C-alpha positions as CSV (number, residue, x, y, z in Angstrom):
1,M,0.0,0.0,0.0
2,K,1.3,3.5,-0.9
3,A,1.2,6.1,1.8
4,K,2.3,9.7,2.3
5,L,5.4,9.8,4.5
6,T,6.6,12.6,6.7
7,L,9.9,12.4,8.5
8,G,9.7,14.3,11.8
9,S,13.2,15.6,11.7
10,S,15.4,18.4,10.3
11,S,18.5,16.1,10.4
12,V,20.2,15.9,7.0
13,Y,21.6,12.5,8.0
14,R,18.2,11.0,8.8
15,Q,16.9,12.3,5.5
16,Q,19.8,10.7,3.6
17,L,19.1,7.4,5.4
18,L,15.4,7.4,4.7
19,A,16.1,8.2,1.0
20,K,17.9,4.8,0.8
21,L,14.4,3.1,0.9
22,N,13.4,4.8,-2.3
23,L,10.2,6.2,-0.8
24,E,8.9,9.6,-1.4
25,F,8.7,11.7,1.8
26,D,8.7,15.2,3.1
27,C,10.1,16.6,6.3
28,L,8.8,18.7,9.2
29,S,10.8,19.6,12.3
30,P,9.0,18.9,15.6
31,D,9.3,21.5,18.4
32,I,9.1,19.6,21.7
33,D,10.8,19.7,25.2
34,E,13.4,17.0,25.1
35,S,14.3,17.2,28.8
36,P,14.3,13.8,30.6
37,L,11.7,13.2,33.3
38,T,12.8,12.6,36.8
39,G,14.2,9.0,37.1
40,E,13.6,8.3,33.4
41,S,15.9,5.7,31.9
42,P,17.7,6.4,28.6
43,T,15.6,3.8,26.8
44,A,12.3,5.2,28.1
45,L,13.4,8.7,27.2
46,V,14.2,8.0,23.6
47,E,11.0,6.0,23.0
48,R,8.9,8.7,24.6
49,L,10.6,11.4,22.6
50,A,10.3,9.5,19.3
51,I,6.5,9.2,19.9
52,E,6.1,12.8,21.0
53,K,8.0,14.0,18.0
54,A,5.7,11.9,15.7
55,K,2.6,13.2,17.5
56,A,3.8,16.9,17.2
57,V,4.4,16.5,13.5
58,A,1.1,14.7,13.0
59,K,-0.7,17.6,14.7
60,M,1.1,20.0,12.3
61,C,-0.1,17.9,9.4
62,L,-3.7,17.9,10.6
63,E,-3.7,21.6,11.1
64,K,-2.9,22.1,7.4
65,P,-5.9,22.9,5.2
66,S,-7.2,19.9,3.4
67,N,-9.9,19.0,0.9
68,G,-12.2,16.0,1.1
69,T,-13.4,13.9,4.0
70,S,-11.3,11.9,6.4
71,A,-12.4,8.7,4.6
72,E,-11.0,10.0,1.4
73,K,-7.6,10.8,2.7
74,P,-4.7,8.5,1.8
75,K,-2.7,6.8,4.5
76,H,-0.4,9.3,6.0
77,L,2.5,8.1,8.3
78,V,4.8,10.2,10.4
79,I,8.3,8.9,11.4
80,G,9.7,10.1,14.7
81,S,13.2,9.3,16.0
82,D,15.4,10.2,19.0
83,Q,18.8,9.1,20.1
84,V,21.0,9.3,23.2
85,A,24.5,8.1,23.9
86,V,25.3,6.4,27.2
87,I,28.6,5.6,28.8
88,N,29.0,4.2,32.3
89,G,25.2,4.7,32.8
90,E,25.3,8.4,32.1
91,I,23.7,10.1,29.1
92,I,26.3,12.0,27.0
93,G,25.1,15.2,25.4
94,K,26.4,17.1,22.4
95,P,29.8,18.7,23.2
96,L,29.2,22.1,21.5
97,T,32.8,23.2,21.9
98,H,36.2,21.8,20.8
99,E,37.3,21.4,24.4
100,N,34.2,19.4,25.4
101,A,34.6,17.2,22.4
102,V,38.2,16.4,23.3
103,K,37.1,15.7,26.9
104,Q,34.3,13.3,25.8
105,L,36.5,11.3,23.4
106,L,39.3,11.0,25.9
107,S,36.8,9.7,28.5
108,A,35.6,7.2,26.0
109,S,39.1,5.9,25.1
110,G,39.2,2.1,25.5
111,K,35.6,2.0,26.6
112,A,32.2,1.3,25.1
113,I,29.4,3.8,24.3
114,T,25.9,2.5,23.7
115,F,23.5,4.5,21.6
116,Y,19.8,4.0,22.1
117,T,17.6,5.1,19.3
118,G,13.8,5.4,19.8
119,L,11.7,5.0,16.6
120,A,8.0,5.6,16.1
121,V,5.7,5.4,13.1
122,L,2.3,7.1,13.6
123,D,-0.8,6.9,11.4
124,V,-2.0,10.5,11.2
125,N,-5.6,9.6,10.3
126,K,-6.1,6.7,12.8
127,N,-3.8,8.1,15.5
128,T,-2.2,4.7,16.0
129,V,1.5,4.3,16.7
130,H,4.1,1.5,16.7
131,S,7.4,2.1,18.3
132,C,10.6,0.4,19.3
133,I,14.1,1.0,20.8
134,E,17.2,-0.1,19.0
135,P,20.7,-0.3,20.7
136,F,24.0,0.0,19.1
137,T,27.4,-0.2,20.9
138,V,30.7,1.4,19.8
139,H,33.9,0.1,21.3
140,F,36.7,2.8,21.2
141,R,40.3,2.2,20.6
142,Q,42.9,3.4,23.1
143,L,43.3,7.0,22.0
144,T,46.0,9.5,22.7
145,K,45.3,13.2,23.2
146,A,47.1,14.0,20.0
147,Q,44.8,11.6,18.0
148,V,41.7,13.0,19.6
149,E,42.8,16.6,19.0
150,N,43.6,15.8,15.3
151,Y,40.2,14.1,14.9
152,V,38.1,16.9,16.5
153,S,40.0,19.6,14.4
154,A,39.5,17.6,11.2
155,E,35.8,16.8,11.5
156,Q,34.4,19.3,14.1
157,P,31.8,16.9,15.6
158,L,30.5,19.6,17.9
159,Y,26.8,18.8,17.4
160,C,27.1,15.0,17.6
161,A,26.4,13.1,20.7
162,G,29.5,11.2,21.6
163,S,31.7,13.7,19.7
164,F,32.1,11.7,16.5
165,K,30.7,11.1,13.0
166,S,30.7,7.4,12.3
167,E,29.9,8.0,8.6
168,G,33.1,9.9,8.3
169,L,36.6,9.9,9.8
170,G,35.1,8.9,13.1
171,I,35.4,5.2,12.1
172,A,39.2,5.6,12.8
173,L,38.3,6.0,16.5
174,F,36.7,2.5,16.9
175,D,38.0,-0.9,17.7
176,K,34.6,-2.7,17.1
177,L,31.0,-1.9,16.3
178,E,28.3,-4.0,17.8
179,G,24.6,-4.0,16.7
180,D,22.1,-5.2,14.1
181,D,22.0,-2.1,11.9
182,P,24.9,0.3,11.3
183,N,22.3,2.9,10.2
184,T,21.2,3.1,13.9
185,L,24.4,4.8,14.8
186,I,23.7,7.6,12.3
187,G,20.2,8.1,13.8
188,L,17.6,6.0,11.9
189,P,17.6,2.2,12.2
190,L,16.3,1.3,8.7
191,I,15.8,-2.5,9.4
192,K,13.4,-1.7,12.3
193,L,11.8,1.1,10.3
194,I,10.9,-1.3,7.5
195,D,9.3,-3.6,10.2
196,L,7.3,-0.7,11.7
197,L,6.1,0.5,8.2
198,S,4.9,-3.1,7.4
199,Q,2.8,-3.0,10.7
200,H,1.0,-0.1,9.1
201,D,0.6,-2.1,5.8
202,V,3.3,-0.1,4.0
203,H,5.9,-2.3,2.3
204,V,9.2,-1.1,1.0
205,L,9.4,-3.9,-1.6
């Protein structure tokens, strides 16, 4: 079944990943409070925010002028996604400065960072949603300060959780990657997305 798809994200990287599925889609950026709730676990946080982003974008879609009755509207699905990086049980934010990026990477040297990505697909007309959480773990090499400084200067990963871009030179920081779908690390687990779309009777192939 064909459907109108809207990606609830302004991320160029998520747009590039979704484009791999050869599906037509548009993009809207949700505006929600992403602060964690008191005592909320990283996994609960990303799933909640993925659903809230999808709902916020669905509301924006419903507020747009439309012709015809609800029964005549084609299926319209919104994709929401959120991601956090966790090391030693603590959520790692975006570094925002060169100094913070260097500090984050040095603290990750020789350790593992787990990324949790929440994914939600919401049917705008029926207001039904399917969601999941996908983990992906990055094992870092033992890194020297010079290596970290060189990397941060070269790629400027200041707005990336974990202070690296795995799709670029960041791969040189890793000893091993562990997970079902490498796309998860960039922000959109396509294997799980295909599964969720199929639950809404939308099939990629």
